[in-house]
KELUMDREN-932997 format. One record per residue: residue in one letter; x, y, z of N, C-alpha, C in turn; residue number from 1. Coordinates in steps of 0.05 Angstrom, whole numbers, plus 5000, padded with zeros to 4 digits. Example, Ala and Ser with C-alpha at 12.3 -4.5 7.8 and 13.67 -1.06 7.14 Angstrom:
# residues 2
residuo;n_east;n_north;n_up;ca_east;ca_north;ca_up;c_east;c_north;c_up;num
A;5264;4886;5156;5246;4910;5156;5264;4934;5156;1 $
S;5257;4955;5142;5273;4979;5143;5258;5001;5157;2 $
This chain:
# residues 158
residuo;n_east;n_north;n_up;ca_east;ca_north;ca_up;c_east;c_north;c_up;num
M;1410;1102;5218;1430;1084;5231;1425;1056;5220;1 $
L;1446;1041;5215;1444;1014;5205;1431;0997;5227;2 $
N;1414;0979;5218;1403;0961;5238;1423;0939;5244;3 $
R;1418;0925;5266;1438;0906;5276;1445;0884;5257;4 $
S;1425;0873;5242;1431;0851;5224;1448;0860;5200;5 $
V;1443;0885;5191;1459;0895;5168;1488;0899;5178;6 $
L;1492;0911;5201;1519;0915;5212;1533;0889;5216;7 $
T;1519;0869;5227;1530;0842;5231;1539;0830;5204;8 $
A;1522;0833;5184;1529;0822;5157;1554;0835;5146;9 $
I;1556;0862;5149;1579;0877;5139;1604;0867;5153;10 $
V;1603;0866;5180;1627;0857;5195;1634;0829;5188;11 $
A;1615;0811;5187;1621;0783;5180;1633;0780;5152;12 $
G;1623;0795;5133;1634;0795;5106;1662;0805;5106;13 $
F;1668;0826;5120;1695;0837;5121;1714;0817;5134;14 $
V;1707;0806;5157;1724;0787;5170;1729;0762;5153;15 $
G;1708;0752;5140;1710;0729;5122;1728;0735;5099;16 $
G;1726;0759;5088;1743;0767;5065;1773;0768;5073;17 $
V;1778;0780;5097;1806;0782;5106;1818;0754;5111;18 $
L;1803;0737;5125;1813;0710;5130;1816;0694;5104;19 $
G;1796;0697;5086;1798;0682;5060;1821;0691;5044;20 $
A;1827;0717;5043;1850;0727;5028;1876;0717;5040;21 $
Y;1878;0716;5067;1901;0706;5080;1906;0676;5073;22 $
V;1885;0660;5075;1888;0631;5069;1895;0627;5040;23 $
A;1882;0642;5021;1887;0639;4993;1916;0647;4987;24 $
G;1926;0668;4999;1953;0677;4994;1974;0659;5005;25 $
H;1967;0643;5025;1987;0626;5037;1983;0596;5032;26 $
S;1964;0589;5015;1957;0561;5011;1980;0546;4997;27 $
G;1997;0560;4982;2019;0547;4969;2041;0539;4988;28 $
S;2043;0552;5011;2064;0546;5030;2056;0525;5051;29 $
V;2031;0516;5050;2022;0497;5069;2024;0469;5057;30 $
A;2036;0450;5072;2039;0423;5062;2011;0410;5059;31 $
S;2008;0394;5038;1983;0381;5033;1979;0359;5054;32 $
A;1955;0357;5063;1948;0336;5082;1920;0326;5075;33 $
A;1915;0302;5080;1888;0291;5075;1868;0305;5093;34 $
P;1847;0316;5081;1827;0330;5097;1813;0310;5117;35 $
T;1807;0320;5140;1793;0304;5159;1767;0318;5166;36 $
S;1748;0303;5176;1722;0314;5183;1724;0333;5207;37 $
S;1745;0331;5223;1747;0348;5246;1772;0367;5244;38 $
A;1778;0376;5219;1801;0393;5215;1796;0419;5230;39 $
A;1817;0428;5245;1815;0453;5260;1844;0463;5264;40 $
I;1845;0489;5268;1871;0501;5276;1867;0510;5305;41 $
A;1886;0503;5322;1885;0510;5350;1910;0526;5356;42 $
A;1907;0550;5365;1930;0567;5372;1920;0589;5391;43 $
P;1938;0598;5409;1930;0619;5427;1926;0646;5413;44 $
R;1938;0649;5389;1935;0673;5373;1942;0667;5344;45 $
I;1929;0681;5326;1935;0679;5298;1941;0708;5288;46 $
R;1964;0711;5276;1973;0738;5267;1974;0739;5236;47 $
L;1965;0761;5226;1967;0767;5197;1989;0787;5194;48 $
L;2010;0780;5179;2033;0797;5175;2033;0809;5147;49 $
D;2044;0834;5145;2047;0846;5118;2074;0837;5106;50 $
E;2080;0847;5083;2104;0838;5069;2130;0845;5084;51 $
Q;2129;0865;5102;2152;0872;5118;2153;0857;5145;52 $
G;2134;0839;5149;2134;0824;5174;2120;0837;5197;53 $
R;2107;0860;5192;2092;0874;5213;2065;0861;5218;54 $
V;2057;0859;5243;2031;0849;5250;2010;0870;5241;55 $
R;1991;0862;5224;1970;0880;5215;1943;0872;5227;56 $
A;1940;0847;5234;1915;0838;5247;1922;0814;5264;57 $
E;1906;0810;5285;1911;0789;5304;1885;0779;5316;58 $
L;1882;0753;5316;1859;0741;5329;1870;0729;5355;59 $
A;1862;0740;5378;1874;0733;5403;1855;0739;5426;60 $
L;1863;0731;5450;1848;0738;5474;1860;0764;5486;61 $
S;1843;0782;5495;1853;0806;5509;1863;0798;5537;62 $
P;1877;0816;5550;1887;0809;5577;1864;0802;5597;63 $
D;1840;0812;5592;1818;0806;5611;1803;0781;5602;64 $
G;1812;0767;5581;1801;0741;5573;1780;0742;5551;65 $
G;1774;0766;5541;1754;0768;5519;1768;0763;5492;66 $
P;1755;0747;5474;1767;0743;5448;1763;0768;5431;67 $
G;1783;0773;5413;1780;0796;5396;1796;0793;5371;68 $
L;1788;0808;5351;1803;0811;5326;1813;0839;5326;69 $
F;1840;0842;5328;1853;0868;5331;1866;0875;5305;70 $
F;1862;0900;5296;1874;0911;5271;1894;0932;5278;71 $
Y;1917;0932;5265;1939;0950;5270;1946;0966;5244;72 $
D;1955;0991;5248;1964;1006;5224;1994;0999;5220;73 $
R;2006;1010;5199;2034;1004;5192;2054;1011;5214;74 $
S;2046;1029;5232;2063;1036;5254;2060;1018;5279;75 $
G;2042;0998;5276;2037;0980;5299;2017;0989;5319;76 $
R;2003;1011;5312;1982;1021;5331;1956;1006;5327;77 $
N;1944;1000;5349;1918;0986;5349;1897;1007;5340;78 $
R;1884;1002;5317;1865;1021;5306;1836;1011;5307;79 $
M;1831;0985;5309;1804;0975;5310;1804;0948;5324;80 $
V;1782;0943;5340;1779;0918;5353;1750;0909;5350;81 $
L;1747;0883;5343;1720;0870;5342;1723;0848;5363;82 $
G;1705;0847;5382;1708;0826;5402;1685;0824;5422;83 $
L;1691;0810;5443;1673;0806;5465;1687;0816;5490;84 $
Y;1671;0831;5507;1682;0839;5532;1687;0815;5550;85 $
A;1701;0820;5572;1708;0799;5591;1683;0786;5603;86 $
P;1686;0762;5614;1664;0749;5627;1651;0767;5649;87 $
A;1666;0784;5662;1655;0801;5682;1635;0821;5671;88 $
E;1636;0826;5644;1617;0843;5631;1598;0827;5613;89 $
R;1592;0803;5621;1574;0785;5607;1582;0779;5578;90 $
E;1607;0784;5571;1617;0778;5545;1601;0791;5523;91 $
D;1591;0816;5528;1577;0831;5508;1595;0837;5485;92 $
P;1585;0836;5460;1601;0842;5436;1606;0873;5433;93 $
F;1628;0880;5419;1634;0908;5415;1651;0912;5390;94 $
V;1651;0936;5380;1669;0945;5359;1681;0972;5370;95 $
V;1707;0974;5369;1720;0998;5379;1738;1009;5356;96 $
L;1735;1035;5350;1752;1049;5331;1770;1067;5347;97 $
N;1796;1063;5344;1816;1079;5359;1828;1101;5342;98 $
D;1835;1123;5356;1849;1145;5343;1878;1138;5340;99 $
P;1894;1155;5327;1923;1149;5324;1939;1146;5350;100 $
E;1928;1156;5372;1941;1153;5398;1931;1128;5412;101 $
Q;1915;1111;5398;1904;1086;5408;1884;1090;5430;102 $
R;1871;1113;5430;1849;1118;5449;1823;1112;5434;103 $
A;1803;1101;5447;1778;1096;5435;1765;1122;5425;104 $
A;1757;1123;5400;1744;1147;5389;1714;1141;5384;105 $
G;1708;1116;5379;1681;1107;5375;1677;1079;5384;106 $
I;1655;1074;5398;1649;1047;5408;1620;1040;5401;107 $
F;1616;1017;5390;1589;1006;5386;1588;0980;5402;108 $
R;1570;0978;5421;1569;0955;5438;1540;0950;5448;109 $
L;1537;0927;5461;1513;0921;5476;1518;0928;5505;110 $
F;1497;0937;5519;1501;0948;5546;1477;0940;5564;111 $
G;1483;0935;5589;1462;0931;5609;1450;0903;5608;112 $
G;1432;0899;5628;1419;0873;5631;1402;0865;5607;113 $
Q;1392;0884;5592;1375;0878;5569;1392;0876;5543;114 $
A;1418;0880;5546;1437;0879;5523;1427;0897;5500;115 $
T;1423;0923;5507;1414;0942;5488;1437;0955;5474;116 $
P;1434;0963;5448;1456;0975;5433;1462;1003;5441;117 $
V;1487;1010;5442;1496;1037;5449;1520;1045;5431;118 $
V;1520;1070;5422;1543;1081;5407;1554;1103;5424;119 $
V;1581;1102;5429;1594;1123;5445;1615;1136;5427;120 $
L;1613;1163;5425;1632;1178;5409;1650;1193;5429;121 $
K;1676;1191;5425;1696;1202;5445;1714;1222;5431;122 $
A;1726;1240;5446;1747;1258;5437;1768;1259;5458;123 $
N;1793;1253;5451;1815;1253;5470;1810;1235;5494;124 $
G;1797;1212;5489;1792;1193;5510;1767;1198;5527;125 $
A;1754;1221;5523;1730;1228;5539;1704;1224;5523;126 $
D;1684;1214;5536;1657;1212;5524;1648;1240;5515;127 $
R;1637;1242;5491;1626;1267;5482;1597;1265;5474;128 $
S;1590;1241;5464;1562;1236;5456;1556;1207;5459;129 $
V;1532;1200;5470;1524;1173;5474;1496;1170;5463;130 $
F;1492;1151;5445;1466;1147;5433;1460;1117;5435;131 $
G;1435;1111;5442;1427;1083;5444;1400;1079;5455;132 $
L;1395;1055;5465;1370;1048;5478;1376;1046;5508;133 $
N;1360;1059;5524;1363;1057;5553;1360;1028;5562;134 $
P;1380;1018;5577;1379;0990;5585;1355;0982;5602;135 $
A;1344;1002;5617;1321;0996;5635;1295;0997;5620;136 $
T;1292;1016;5602;1266;1021;5589;1265;1013;5559;137 $
R;1289;1010;5547;1292;1005;5518;1282;1028;5501;138 $
E;1279;1052;5513;1272;1076;5499;1298;1089;5488;139 $
P;1297;1102;5465;1321;1114;5454;1329;1139;5470;140 $
F;1355;1144;5470;1366;1168;5483;1390;1178;5467;141 $
L;1395;1204;5471;1419;1217;5461;1428;1237;5481;142 $
V;1452;1233;5492;1463;1253;5511;1490;1262;5500;143 $
N;1496;1287;5506;1522;1299;5498;1536;1308;5523;144 $
Y;1562;1309;5521;1579;1319;5543;1596;1342;5532;145 $
A;1595;1365;5546;1611;1388;5539;1640;1382;5546;146 $
G;1658;1400;5537;1686;1397;5543;1692;1396;5572;147 $
D;1676;1409;5589;1680;1409;5618;1666;1386;5632;148 $
G;1654;1368;5616;1641;1344;5627;1612;1347;5633;149 $
R;1601;1371;5629;1572;1375;5634;1555;1358;5615;150 $
K;1536;1344;5626;1519;1327;5610;1493;1341;5602;151 $
S;1485;1339;5577;1459;1349;5569;1445;1329;5552;152 $
A;1419;1324;5559;1403;1305;5544;1390;1319;5520;153 $
V;1394;1308;5496;1380;1318;5473;1352;1306;5472;154 $
F;1350;1280;5477;1325;1267;5482;1329;1241;5498;155 $
G;1308;1232;5511;1310;1208;5527;1327;1212;5552;156 $
S;1332;1190;5566;1349;1191;5590;1368;1168;5590;157 $
F;1391;1173;5602;1412;1152;5605;1427;1157;5631;158 $
């Protein structure tokens, strides 16, 4: 499994590349202005559109107030989210991969009071396997869920 700093570097590189490509592709349409030391863009959301005008990515706040970078397929379905949970969940960071029906299929997040990493694999919206560090003990665990919801621990406890 990738360690946290490697995953962070990969995600940061990808996000930087997407934003850099967007800025480079649109720099000719932006009026020149004298740079200032406090230059900033302020907007409630920033959308990246494809050649047909479809939203393909969006930097925005979710309805519960957490900031996120949302990625959409050509049909407008939300397929991936990088963000922070709402303040009620201590604004823990997460990555969610969605299936074509826009249900979470995989989640990588921090969890619990110790902010321990957890990976949740889902099928048809239901948890099927959870791997991570127990928030209370920081010991690793892996639990699986059968189709009928029965839980079985492979190792550790959660």
